[in-house]
MITI-934649 format. One record per atom (N, C-alpha, C, CB): residue number from 1; residue in three letters; atom name; y, z, x. Coordinates in nm, 4 decimals. Glycine has a CB too. Layout:
residues N
+------+------+------+----------+----------+----------+
| resi | resn | name |       py |       pz |       px |
+------+------+------+----------+----------+----------+
|  NUM |  ala |   CA |        Y |        Z |        X |
...
+------+------+------+----------+----------+----------+
//
This chain:
residues 93
+------+------+------+----------+----------+----------+
| resi | resn | name |       py |       pz |       px |
+------+------+------+----------+----------+----------+
|    1 |  unk |    N |   2.8581 |  17.1545 |  -1.7835 |
|    1 |  unk |   CA |   2.7440 |  17.1797 |  -1.7002 |
|    1 |  unk |    C |   2.7471 |  17.3272 |  -1.6041 |
|    1 |  unk |   CB |   2.7349 |  17.0487 |  -1.6064 |
|    2 |  unk |    N |   2.8118 |  17.3975 |  -1.6687 |
|    2 |  unk |   CA |   2.8742 |  17.5237 |  -1.5864 |
|    2 |  unk |    C |   2.6984 |  17.6334 |  -1.5745 |
|    2 |  unk |   CB |   3.0486 |  17.6246 |  -1.7151 |
|    3 |  unk |    N |   2.6361 |  17.5892 |  -1.6332 |
|    3 |  unk |   CA |   2.4863 |  17.6700 |  -1.5883 |
|    3 |  unk |    C |   2.4206 |  17.6070 |  -1.4562 |
|    3 |  unk |   CB |   2.3580 |  17.6517 |  -1.7202 |
|    4 |  unk |    N |   2.4868 |  17.4945 |  -1.3979 |
|    4 |  unk |   CA |   2.4134 |  17.4580 |  -1.2833 |
|    4 |  unk |    C |   2.5015 |  17.4598 |  -1.1342 |
|    4 |  unk |   CB |   2.3570 |  17.3138 |  -1.3168 |
|    5 |  unk |    N |   2.6486 |  17.5483 |  -1.1876 |
|    5 |  unk |   CA |   2.7013 |  17.5850 |  -1.0689 |
|    5 |  unk |    C |   2.6462 |  17.6278 |  -0.9218 |
|    5 |  unk |   CB |   2.7590 |  17.6659 |  -1.1059 |
|    6 |  unk |    N |   2.5155 |  17.7113 |  -0.9592 |
|    6 |  unk |   CA |   2.5009 |  17.7535 |  -0.8191 |
|    6 |  unk |    C |   2.3953 |  17.6598 |  -0.7716 |
|    6 |  unk |   CB |   2.4614 |  17.9103 |  -0.7992 |
|    7 |  unk |    N |   2.3790 |  17.5275 |  -0.8357 |
|    7 |  unk |   CA |   2.3065 |  17.4404 |  -0.8128 |
|    7 |  unk |    C |   2.3776 |  17.3140 |  -0.7497 |
|    7 |  unk |   CB |   2.2420 |  17.4232 |  -0.9235 |
|    8 |  unk |    N |   2.4914 |  17.3277 |  -0.7731 |
|    8 |  unk |   CA |   2.5896 |  17.2229 |  -0.7587 |
|    8 |  unk |    C |   2.5463 |  17.1311 |  -0.6594 |
|    8 |  unk |   CB |   2.7218 |  17.2735 |  -0.7253 |
|    9 |  unk |    N |   2.5760 |  17.1742 |  -0.5274 |
|    9 |  unk |   CA |   2.5754 |  17.0964 |  -0.4010 |
|    9 |  unk |    C |   2.4391 |  17.0255 |  -0.3803 |
|    9 |  unk |   CB |   2.6059 |  17.1908 |  -0.2788 |
|   10 |  unk |    N |   2.3318 |  17.0623 |  -0.4262 |
|   10 |  unk |   CA |   2.2282 |  17.0297 |  -0.4311 |
|   10 |  unk |    C |   2.1912 |  16.9112 |  -0.5027 |
|   10 |  unk |   CB |   2.1792 |  17.1175 |  -0.4598 |
|   11 |  unk |    N |   2.2348 |  16.9073 |  -0.6376 |
|   11 |  unk |   CA |   2.2540 |  16.8063 |  -0.7527 |
|   11 |  unk |    C |   2.3478 |  16.7023 |  -0.7116 |
|   11 |  unk |   CB |   2.3081 |  16.8727 |  -0.8839 |
|   12 |  unk |    N |   2.4729 |  16.7380 |  -0.6651 |
|   12 |  unk |   CA |   2.5446 |  16.6316 |  -0.5769 |
|   12 |  unk |    C |   2.4441 |  16.5465 |  -0.4661 |
|   12 |  unk |   CB |   2.6648 |  16.7151 |  -0.4889 |
|   13 |  unk |    N |   2.3909 |  16.6447 |  -0.4326 |
|   13 |  unk |   CA |   2.3315 |  16.5671 |  -0.2951 |
|   13 |  unk |    C |   2.2401 |  16.4582 |  -0.3437 |
|   13 |  unk |   CB |   2.2378 |  16.6719 |  -0.1871 |
|   14 |  unk |    N |   2.1489 |  16.4926 |  -0.4262 |
|   14 |  unk |   CA |   2.0383 |  16.4369 |  -0.5127 |
|   14 |  unk |    C |   2.1162 |  16.2795 |  -0.5383 |
|   14 |  unk |   CB |   2.0043 |  16.5462 |  -0.6748 |
|   15 |  unk |    N |   2.2179 |  16.3263 |  -0.6214 |
|   15 |  unk |   CA |   2.3269 |  16.2145 |  -0.7059 |
|   15 |  unk |    C |   2.3729 |  16.1081 |  -0.5840 |
|   15 |  unk |   CB |   2.4959 |  16.3086 |  -0.7822 |
|   16 |  unk |    N |   2.3912 |  16.1391 |  -0.4824 |
|   16 |  unk |   CA |   2.4439 |  16.0767 |  -0.3432 |
|   16 |  unk |    C |   2.3476 |  15.9852 |  -0.3019 |
|   16 |  unk |   CB |   2.4667 |  16.1815 |  -0.2233 |
|   17 |  unk |    N |   2.1975 |  16.0816 |  -0.2813 |
|   17 |  unk |   CA |   2.1167 |  15.9838 |  -0.2465 |
|   17 |  unk |    C |   2.0635 |  15.8675 |  -0.3538 |
|   17 |  unk |   CB |   2.0149 |  16.0523 |  -0.1930 |
|   18 |  unk |    N |   2.0711 |  15.9114 |  -0.4792 |
|   18 |  unk |   CA |   2.0293 |  15.8070 |  -0.5562 |
|   18 |  unk |    C |   2.1047 |  15.6794 |  -0.6173 |
|   18 |  unk |   CB |   1.9849 |  15.8654 |  -0.6439 |
|   19 |  unk |    N |   2.2446 |  15.7208 |  -0.5179 |
|   19 |  unk |   CA |   2.3636 |  15.5846 |  -0.5600 |
|   19 |  unk |    C |   2.2973 |  15.5013 |  -0.4396 |
|   19 |  unk |   CB |   2.5830 |  15.6196 |  -0.5386 |
|   20 |  unk |    N |   2.2788 |  15.5710 |  -0.3247 |
|   20 |  unk |   CA |   2.2416 |  15.4756 |  -0.2108 |
|   20 |  unk |    C |   2.1105 |  15.4061 |  -0.2361 |
|   20 |  unk |   CB |   2.2311 |  15.5516 |  -0.0746 |
|   21 |  unk |    N |   2.0293 |  15.4773 |  -0.3238 |
|   21 |  unk |   CA |   1.8771 |  15.4032 |  -0.3423 |
|   21 |  unk |    C |   1.9289 |  15.2568 |  -0.4103 |
|   21 |  unk |   CB |   1.7491 |  15.5062 |  -0.4682 |
|   22 |  unk |    N |   2.0162 |  15.2966 |  -0.5512 |
|   22 |  unk |   CA |   2.0737 |  15.1815 |  -0.6221 |
|   22 |  unk |    C |   2.1240 |  15.0962 |  -0.5484 |
|   22 |  unk |   CB |   2.1639 |  15.2078 |  -0.7074 |
|   23 |  unk |    N |   2.2254 |  15.0912 |  -0.4143 |
|   23 |  unk |   CA |   2.2727 |  15.0136 |  -0.3814 |
|   23 |  unk |    C |   2.1791 |  14.9234 |  -0.2762 |
|   23 |  unk |   CB |   2.3804 |  15.0653 |  -0.3524 |
|   24 |  unk |    N |   2.0717 |  15.0020 |  -0.2337 |
|   24 |  unk |   CA |   2.0038 |  14.9407 |  -0.1629 |
|   24 |  unk |    C |   1.9099 |  14.8211 |  -0.2506 |
|   24 |  unk |   CB |   1.9354 |  15.0440 |  -0.0891 |
|   25 |  unk |    N |   1.8666 |  14.8483 |  -0.4064 |
|   25 |  unk |   CA |   1.7990 |  14.7624 |  -0.4651 |
|   25 |  unk |    C |   1.8983 |  14.6319 |  -0.5151 |
|   25 |  unk |   CB |   1.7265 |  14.8378 |  -0.5725 |
|   26 |  unk |    N |   2.0359 |  14.6587 |  -0.5050 |
|   26 |  unk |   CA |   2.1507 |  14.5768 |  -0.5359 |
|   26 |  unk |    C |   2.1195 |  14.4700 |  -0.3863 |
|   26 |  unk |   CB |   2.3235 |  14.6825 |  -0.5480 |
|   27 |  unk |    N |   2.1360 |  14.5431 |  -0.2947 |
|   27 |  unk |   CA |   2.1270 |  14.4376 |  -0.1546 |
|   27 |  unk |    C |   2.0035 |  14.3402 |  -0.1793 |
|   27 |  unk |   CB |   2.0940 |  14.5325 |   0.0091 |
|   28 |  unk |    N |   1.9069 |  14.4078 |  -0.2066 |
|   28 |  unk |   CA |   1.7585 |  14.3574 |  -0.1950 |
|   28 |  unk |    C |   1.7761 |  14.2393 |  -0.3000 |
|   28 |  unk |   CB |   1.6259 |  14.4822 |  -0.2390 |
|   29 |  unk |    N |   1.8033 |  14.2650 |  -0.4163 |
|   29 |  unk |   CA |   1.7970 |  14.1417 |  -0.4971 |
|   29 |  unk |    C |   1.9197 |  14.0544 |  -0.4759 |
|   29 |  unk |   CB |   1.7835 |  14.1759 |  -0.6458 |
|   30 |  unk |    N |   2.0040 |  14.0859 |  -0.4091 |
|   30 |  unk |   CA |   2.1601 |  13.9810 |  -0.3641 |
|   30 |  unk |    C |   2.0487 |  13.8991 |  -0.2535 |
|   30 |  unk |   CB |   2.3553 |  14.0955 |  -0.2558 |
|   31 |  unk |    N |   2.0084 |  13.9731 |  -0.1633 |
|   31 |  unk |   CA |   1.9255 |  13.8885 |  -0.0485 |
|   31 |  unk |    C |   1.7951 |  13.8304 |  -0.0487 |
|   31 |  unk |   CB |   1.9099 |  13.9592 |   0.0531 |
|   32 |  unk |    N |   1.7862 |  13.8088 |  -0.2162 |
|   32 |  unk |   CA |   1.6519 |  13.7491 |  -0.2356 |
|   32 |  unk |    C |   1.5259 |  13.8100 |  -0.1621 |
|   32 |  unk |   CB |   1.6623 |  13.6105 |  -0.1950 |
|   33 |  unk |    N |   1.5065 |  13.9510 |  -0.1931 |
|   33 |  unk |   CA |   1.4065 |  13.9985 |  -0.0856 |
|   33 |  unk |    C |   1.2599 |  13.9830 |  -0.2507 |
|   33 |  unk |   CB |   1.4650 |  14.2219 |   0.0151 |
|   34 |  unk |    N |   1.1567 |  13.9819 |  -0.1516 |
|   34 |  unk |   CA |   1.0013 |  13.9847 |  -0.2490 |
|   34 |  unk |    C |   1.0351 |  14.1032 |  -0.3467 |
|   34 |  unk |   CB |   0.8291 |  14.0299 |  -0.1438 |
|   35 |  unk |    N |   0.9662 |  14.0647 |  -0.4298 |
|   35 |  unk |   CA |   0.9551 |  14.1552 |  -0.6029 |
|   35 |  unk |    C |   0.9093 |  14.2533 |  -0.5469 |
|   35 |  unk |   CB |   0.8451 |  14.1038 |  -0.7492 |
|   36 |  unk |    N |   0.7893 |  14.2404 |  -0.4904 |
|   36 |  unk |   CA |   0.6917 |  14.3815 |  -0.4713 |
|   36 |  unk |    C |   0.8056 |  14.4761 |  -0.4042 |
|   36 |  unk |   CB |   0.5300 |  14.3596 |  -0.3493 |
|   37 |  unk |    N |   0.8616 |  14.4420 |  -0.3026 |
|   37 |  unk |   CA |   0.9640 |  14.5053 |  -0.2077 |
|   37 |  unk |    C |   1.1048 |  14.5607 |  -0.3250 |
|   37 |  unk |   CB |   1.0199 |  14.3634 |  -0.0714 |
|   38 |  unk |    N |   1.1335 |  14.5213 |  -0.4152 |
|   38 |  unk |   CA |   1.2414 |  14.5534 |  -0.5026 |
|   38 |  unk |    C |   1.1773 |  14.6673 |  -0.6139 |
|   38 |  unk |   CB |   1.3002 |  14.4076 |  -0.5757 |
|   39 |  unk |    N |   1.0405 |  14.6332 |  -0.6240 |
|   39 |  unk |   CA |   0.9921 |  14.6913 |  -0.7498 |
|   39 |  unk |    C |   0.9378 |  14.8406 |  -0.6642 |
|   39 |  unk |   CB |   0.8558 |  14.5797 |  -0.8437 |
|   40 |  unk |    N |   0.9510 |  14.8418 |  -0.5406 |
|   40 |  unk |   CA |   0.8853 |  14.9885 |  -0.4830 |
|   40 |  unk |    C |   0.9966 |  15.0250 |  -0.4894 |
|   40 |  unk |   CB |   0.8055 |  15.0171 |  -0.3377 |
|   41 |  unk |    N |   1.1452 |  14.9596 |  -0.4139 |
|   41 |  unk |   CA |   1.2584 |  15.0607 |  -0.4280 |
|   41 |  unk |    C |   1.2903 |  15.1192 |  -0.5413 |
|   41 |  unk |   CB |   1.3673 |  15.0144 |  -0.3945 |
|   42 |  unk |    N |   1.2904 |  15.0534 |  -0.6851 |
|   42 |  unk |   CA |   1.3023 |  15.0858 |  -0.7976 |
|   42 |  unk |    C |   1.2102 |  15.2219 |  -0.8704 |
|   42 |  unk |   CB |   1.2834 |  14.9653 |  -0.8489 |
|   43 |  unk |    N |   1.1219 |  15.1522 |  -0.8071 |
|   43 |  unk |   CA |   1.0355 |  15.3006 |  -0.8349 |
|   43 |  unk |    C |   1.0330 |  15.4306 |  -0.7905 |
|   43 |  unk |   CB |   0.9284 |  15.2920 |  -0.8113 |
|   44 |  unk |    N |   1.0756 |  15.4247 |  -0.6558 |
|   44 |  unk |   CA |   1.1348 |  15.5119 |  -0.5951 |
|   44 |  unk |    C |   1.2662 |  15.5765 |  -0.6310 |
|   44 |  unk |   CB |   1.1386 |  15.4674 |  -0.4967 |
|   45 |  unk |    N |   1.3735 |  15.4715 |  -0.6788 |
|   45 |  unk |   CA |   1.4694 |  15.5518 |  -0.7493 |
|   45 |  unk |    C |   1.4172 |  15.6054 |  -0.8462 |
|   45 |  unk |   CB |   1.5754 |  15.4929 |  -0.7914 |
|   46 |  unk |    N |   1.3607 |  15.5601 |  -0.9646 |
|   46 |  unk |   CA |   1.3031 |  15.6183 |  -1.1102 |
|   46 |  unk |    C |   1.2497 |  15.7596 |  -1.0602 |
|   46 |  unk |   CB |   1.1625 |  15.5129 |  -1.1907 |
|   47 |  unk |    N |   1.2095 |  15.7781 |  -0.9563 |
|   47 |  unk |   CA |   1.1308 |  15.8974 |  -0.9198 |
|   47 |  unk |    C |   1.2222 |  16.0060 |  -0.8851 |
|   47 |  unk |   CB |   1.0356 |  15.8710 |  -0.8044 |
|   48 |  unk |    N |   1.3681 |  15.9302 |  -0.8082 |
|   48 |  unk |   CA |   1.4403 |  16.0593 |  -0.7631 |
|   48 |  unk |    C |   1.5193 |  16.0674 |  -0.8814 |
|   48 |  unk |   CB |   1.5297 |  16.0576 |  -0.6174 |
|   49 |  unk |    N |   1.5286 |  15.9989 |  -0.9705 |
|   49 |  unk |   CA |   1.6119 |  16.0115 |  -1.1097 |
|   49 |  unk |    C |   1.5629 |  16.1336 |  -1.1806 |
|   49 |  unk |   CB |   1.5920 |  15.8785 |  -1.2134 |
|   50 |  unk |    N |   1.4007 |  16.1032 |  -1.2041 |
|   50 |  unk |   CA |   1.3796 |  16.2174 |  -1.2862 |
|   50 |  unk |    C |   1.3298 |  16.3508 |  -1.1786 |
|   50 |  unk |   CB |   1.2592 |  16.1732 |  -1.4078 |
|   51 |  unk |    N |   1.3453 |  16.3251 |  -1.0869 |
|   51 |  unk |   CA |   1.3405 |  16.4645 |  -1.0085 |
|   51 |  unk |    C |   1.4913 |  16.5484 |  -1.0399 |
|   51 |  unk |   CB |   1.3202 |  16.4303 |  -0.8220 |
|   52 |  unk |    N |   1.5814 |  16.4719 |  -1.0459 |
|   52 |  unk |   CA |   1.6846 |  16.5254 |  -1.0821 |
|   52 |  unk |    C |   1.7204 |  16.5627 |  -1.2320 |
|   52 |  unk |   CB |   1.7629 |  16.4531 |  -1.0328 |
|   53 |  unk |    N |   1.6480 |  16.4980 |  -1.3131 |
|   53 |  unk |   CA |   1.6428 |  16.5570 |  -1.4271 |
|   53 |  unk |    C |   1.5591 |  16.6537 |  -1.4541 |
|   53 |  unk |   CB |   1.6301 |  16.4835 |  -1.5033 |
|   54 |  unk |    N |   1.4510 |  16.6566 |  -1.4158 |
|   54 |  unk |   CA |   1.3509 |  16.8041 |  -1.3605 |
|   54 |  unk |    C |   1.4507 |  16.9120 |  -1.3263 |
|   54 |  unk |   CB |   1.2455 |  16.7774 |  -1.1989 |
|   55 |  unk |    N |   1.5137 |  16.9348 |  -1.2401 |
|   55 |  unk |   CA |   1.6191 |  17.0162 |  -1.1716 |
|   55 |  unk |    C |   1.6928 |  17.0578 |  -1.2993 |
|   55 |  unk |   CB |   1.7162 |  16.9320 |  -1.0542 |
|   56 |  unk |    N |   1.8005 |  16.9483 |  -1.3696 |
|   56 |  unk |   CA |   1.9098 |  17.0160 |  -1.4188 |
|   56 |  unk |    C |   1.8016 |  17.0536 |  -1.5975 |
|   56 |  unk |   CB |   2.0901 |  16.8893 |  -1.4167 |
|   57 |  unk |    N |   1.6916 |  17.0109 |  -1.5993 |
|   57 |  unk |   CA |   1.6446 |  17.0928 |  -1.7114 |
|   57 |  unk |    C |   1.5781 |  17.2159 |  -1.6633 |
|   57 |  unk |   CB |   1.5504 |  17.0161 |  -1.7992 |
|   58 |  unk |    N |   1.5376 |  17.2422 |  -1.5401 |
|   58 |  unk |   CA |   1.5056 |  17.3810 |  -1.5196 |
|   58 |  unk |    C |   1.6084 |  17.4689 |  -1.5156 |
|   58 |  unk |   CB |   1.4392 |  17.3992 |  -1.4106 |
|   59 |  unk |    N |   1.7200 |  17.4343 |  -1.4400 |
|   59 |  unk |   CA |   1.8191 |  17.5555 |  -1.4407 |
|   59 |  unk |    C |   1.8568 |  17.5447 |  -1.5760 |
|   59 |  unk |   CB |   1.9505 |  17.5523 |  -1.3351 |
|   60 |  unk |    N |   1.8514 |  17.4872 |  -1.6825 |
|   60 |  unk |   CA |   1.9001 |  17.4835 |  -1.8130 |
|   60 |  unk |    C |   1.8101 |  17.6308 |  -1.8969 |
|   60 |  unk |   CB |   1.8626 |  17.3095 |  -1.8815 |
|   61 |  unk |    N |   1.6554 |  17.5801 |  -1.8543 |
|   61 |  unk |   CA |   1.5654 |  17.6728 |  -1.9009 |
|   61 |  unk |    C |   1.6084 |  17.7702 |  -1.8822 |
|   61 |  unk |   CB |   1.4544 |  17.6746 |  -1.8633 |
|   62 |  unk |    N |   1.6179 |  17.8256 |  -1.7158 |
|   62 |  unk |   CA |   1.6650 |  17.9421 |  -1.6725 |
|   62 |  unk |    C |   1.7709 |  18.0303 |  -1.7134 |
|   62 |  unk |   CB |   1.6845 |  17.9226 |  -1.5780 |
|   63 |  unk |    N |   1.8642 |  17.9241 |  -1.7227 |
|   63 |  unk |   CA |   2.0137 |  17.9922 |  -1.7431 |
|   63 |  unk |    C |   2.0311 |  17.9931 |  -1.8826 |
|   63 |  unk |   CB |   2.1444 |  17.9109 |  -1.6733 |
|   64 |  unk |    N |   1.9768 |  17.9743 |  -1.9726 |
|   64 |  unk |   CA |   2.0382 |  17.9633 |  -2.0979 |
|   64 |  unk |    C |   1.9171 |  18.0016 |  -2.2167 |
|   64 |  unk |   CB |   2.1029 |  17.8055 |  -2.1108 |
|   65 |  unk |    N |   1.8023 |  18.0260 |  -2.1635 |
|   65 |  unk |   CA |   1.6716 |  18.0495 |  -2.2337 |
|   65 |  unk |    C |   1.6195 |  18.1618 |  -2.2131 |
|   65 |  unk |   CB |   1.5768 |  17.9651 |  -2.2064 |
|   66 |  unk |    N |   1.6209 |  18.2189 |  -2.1040 |
|   66 |  unk |   CA |   1.5966 |  18.3492 |  -2.0587 |
|   66 |  unk |    C |   1.6467 |  18.4532 |  -2.0724 |
|   66 |  unk |   CB |   1.5936 |  18.3558 |  -1.9728 |
|   67 |  unk |    N |   1.6448 |  18.5634 |  -2.1168 |
|   67 |  unk |   CA |   1.7051 |  18.6878 |  -2.0940 |
|   67 |  unk |    C |   1.7016 |  18.7350 |  -1.9738 |
|   67 |  unk |   CB |   1.6604 |  18.7757 |  -2.1651 |
|   68 |  unk |    N |   1.8604 |  18.7245 |  -1.9076 |
|   68 |  unk |   CA |   1.8397 |  18.8083 |  -1.7508 |
|   68 |  unk |    C |   1.7649 |  18.9114 |  -1.7322 |
|   68 |  unk |   CB |   1.9535 |  18.8662 |  -1.6960 |
|   69 |  unk |    N |   1.7827 |  19.0369 |  -1.8406 |
|   69 |  unk |   CA |   1.7220 |  19.1505 |  -1.8106 |
|   69 |  unk |    C |   1.6006 |  19.1423 |  -1.8237 |
|   69 |  unk |   CB |   1.7603 |  19.2453 |  -1.8697 |
|   70 |  unk |    N |   1.5312 |  19.0521 |  -1.8814 |
|   70 |  unk |   CA |   1.3898 |  19.0149 |  -1.8894 |
|   70 |  unk |    C |   1.3130 |  19.0332 |  -1.7655 |
|   70 |  unk |   CB |   1.3771 |  18.8782 |  -1.9291 |
|   71 |  unk |    N |   1.2022 |  19.0933 |  -1.7640 |
|   71 |  unk |   CA |   1.1191 |  19.1385 |  -1.6424 |
|   71 |  unk |    C |   1.0094 |  19.0454 |  -1.6120 |
|   71 |  unk |   CB |   1.0573 |  19.2775 |  -1.6639 |
|   72 |  unk |    N |   0.9222 |  19.0159 |  -1.5048 |
|   72 |  unk |   CA |   0.8462 |  18.9082 |  -1.4740 |
|   72 |  unk |    C |   0.7541 |  18.8808 |  -1.5996 |
|   72 |  unk |   CB |   0.7690 |  18.9340 |  -1.3429 |
|   73 |  unk |    N |   0.6919 |  18.9729 |  -1.5965 |
|   73 |  unk |   CA |   0.6110 |  18.9498 |  -1.6991 |
|   73 |  unk |    C |   0.6272 |  18.9610 |  -1.8515 |
|   73 |  unk |   CB |   0.5290 |  19.0123 |  -1.6718 |
|   74 |  unk |    N |   0.7546 |  18.9379 |  -1.8896 |
|   74 |  unk |   CA |   0.7965 |  18.9328 |  -2.0273 |
|   74 |  unk |    C |   0.7551 |  18.7993 |  -2.0633 |
|   74 |  unk |   CB |   0.9487 |  18.9603 |  -2.0522 |
|   75 |  unk |    N |   0.6825 |  18.8040 |  -2.2108 |
|   75 |  unk |   CA |   0.6348 |  18.6916 |  -2.2605 |
|   75 |  unk |    C |   0.7594 |  18.5513 |  -2.2775 |
|   75 |  unk |   CB |   0.5698 |  18.7444 |  -2.4000 |
|   76 |  unk |    N |   0.8843 |  18.6302 |  -2.2639 |
|   76 |  unk |   CA |   0.9844 |  18.4787 |  -2.2860 |
|   76 |  unk |    C |   0.9664 |  18.4420 |  -2.1264 |
|   76 |  unk |   CB |   1.1967 |  18.5034 |  -2.3475 |
|   77 |  unk |    N |   1.0073 |  18.5113 |  -2.0226 |
|   77 |  unk |   CA |   1.0036 |  18.4748 |  -1.9071 |
|   77 |  unk |    C |   0.8373 |  18.3800 |  -1.8730 |
|   77 |  unk |   CB |   1.0349 |  18.6165 |  -1.8266 |
|   78 |  unk |    N |   0.7144 |  18.4313 |  -1.9194 |
|   78 |  unk |   CA |   0.6221 |  18.3464 |  -1.8930 |
|   78 |  unk |    C |   0.6155 |  18.2325 |  -1.9497 |
|   78 |  unk |   CB |   0.5277 |  18.3912 |  -1.9054 |
|   79 |  unk |    N |   0.6598 |  18.2325 |  -2.0861 |
|   79 |  unk |   CA |   0.6787 |  18.0956 |  -2.1466 |
|   79 |  unk |    C |   0.7745 |  18.0171 |  -2.1123 |
|   79 |  unk |   CB |   0.6928 |  18.0979 |  -2.2673 |
|   80 |  unk |    N |   0.8650 |  18.0517 |  -2.0616 |
|   80 |  unk |   CA |   0.9926 |  17.9721 |  -1.9656 |
|   80 |  unk |    C |   0.9090 |  17.9034 |  -1.8792 |
|   80 |  unk |   CB |   1.1118 |  18.0751 |  -1.8680 |
|   81 |  unk |    N |   0.8462 |  17.9706 |  -1.7743 |
|   81 |  unk |   CA |   0.8047 |  17.9693 |  -1.6577 |
|   81 |  unk |    C |   0.6849 |  17.8054 |  -1.6945 |
|   81 |  unk |   CB |   0.7341 |  18.1475 |  -1.6103 |
|   82 |  unk |    N |   0.5923 |  17.8650 |  -1.7856 |
|   82 |  unk |   CA |   0.5143 |  17.7539 |  -1.8342 |
|   82 |  unk |    C |   0.5822 |  17.6094 |  -1.8657 |
|   82 |  unk |   CB |   0.4540 |  17.8026 |  -1.9545 |
|   83 |  unk |    N |   0.6900 |  17.6274 |  -1.9292 |
|   83 |  unk |   CA |   0.7922 |  17.4981 |  -1.9642 |
|   83 |  unk |    C |   0.8590 |  17.4117 |  -1.8592 |
|   83 |  unk |   CB |   0.9107 |  17.5475 |  -2.0397 |
|   84 |  unk |    N |   0.8850 |  17.5090 |  -1.7653 |
|   84 |  unk |   CA |   0.9389 |  17.4346 |  -1.6365 |
|   84 |  unk |    C |   0.8131 |  17.3725 |  -1.5885 |
|   84 |  unk |   CB |   1.0117 |  17.5355 |  -1.5152 |
|   85 |  unk |    N |   0.6778 |  17.4319 |  -1.5228 |
|   85 |  unk |   CA |   0.6057 |  17.3661 |  -1.4978 |
|   85 |  unk |    C |   0.5296 |  17.2579 |  -1.5758 |
|   85 |  unk |   CB |   0.5603 |  17.4311 |  -1.4578 |
|   86 |  unk |    N |   0.5608 |  17.2543 |  -1.6926 |
|   86 |  unk |   CA |   0.5114 |  17.1160 |  -1.7749 |
|   86 |  unk |    C |   0.5975 |  17.0401 |  -1.7607 |
|   86 |  unk |   CB |   0.4847 |  17.1157 |  -1.9206 |
|   87 |  unk |    N |   0.7672 |  17.0771 |  -1.7604 |
|   87 |  unk |   CA |   0.8890 |  16.9527 |  -1.7212 |
|   87 |  unk |    C |   0.8435 |  16.8790 |  -1.5755 |
|   87 |  unk |   CB |   1.0715 |  17.0357 |  -1.6924 |
|   88 |  unk |    N |   0.8155 |  16.9817 |  -1.4832 |
|   88 |  unk |   CA |   0.8245 |  16.9078 |  -1.3596 |
|   88 |  unk |    C |   0.6822 |  16.7806 |  -1.3386 |
|   88 |  unk |   CB |   0.8240 |  17.0381 |  -1.2329 |
|   89 |  unk |    N |   0.5785 |  16.8625 |  -1.4269 |
|   89 |  unk |   CA |   0.4307 |  16.8099 |  -1.4261 |
|   89 |  unk |    C |   0.4344 |  16.6296 |  -1.5141 |
|   89 |  unk |   CB |   0.3171 |  16.9533 |  -1.5344 |
|   90 |  unk |    N |   0.5315 |  16.6220 |  -1.5870 |
|   90 |  unk |   CA |   0.5754 |  16.5441 |  -1.6558 |
|   90 |  unk |    C |   0.6700 |  16.4284 |  -1.5963 |
|   90 |  unk |   CB |   0.6226 |  16.6154 |  -1.7403 |
|   91 |  unk |    N |   0.7673 |  16.4936 |  -1.5310 |
|   91 |  unk |   CA |   0.8710 |  16.3997 |  -1.4903 |
|   91 |  unk |    C |   0.8238 |  16.3699 |  -1.3176 |
|   91 |  unk |   CB |   1.0428 |  16.4780 |  -1.5168 |
|   92 |  unk |    N |   0.7359 |  16.4317 |  -1.2559 |
|   92 |  unk |   CA |   0.7134 |  16.3884 |  -1.1154 |
|   92 |  unk |    C |   0.5702 |  16.3894 |  -1.1305 |
|   92 |  unk |   CB |   0.7750 |  16.4823 |  -0.9912 |
|   93 |  unk |    N |   0.5443 |  16.2582 |  -1.1991 |
|   93 |  unk |   CA |   0.3919 |  16.2249 |  -1.1780 |
|   93 |  unk |    C |   0.3753 |  16.1566 |  -1.0586 |
|   93 |  unk |   CB |   0.3292 |  16.1389 |  -1.2880 |
+------+------+------+----------+----------+----------+
//
């Protein structure tokens, strides 16, 4: 996963927050909290995971699918940016 080296710190922070959210869900289940609250926590966790996935996909697209010498108006760059927007729209509903 070398393509995310420059974003590594940001991604690791996201994963630490995800771990915290999962731990909170586990504590809620162990404490017999209301289903609605547990589901709300789980939904938040799923959203955070989707955000993590979107970031990794975006980094992959920009690092491996676009020629770094291409200009902003290059069709390859425009198509990649469109794909990034689609990924974010799909994963960050």
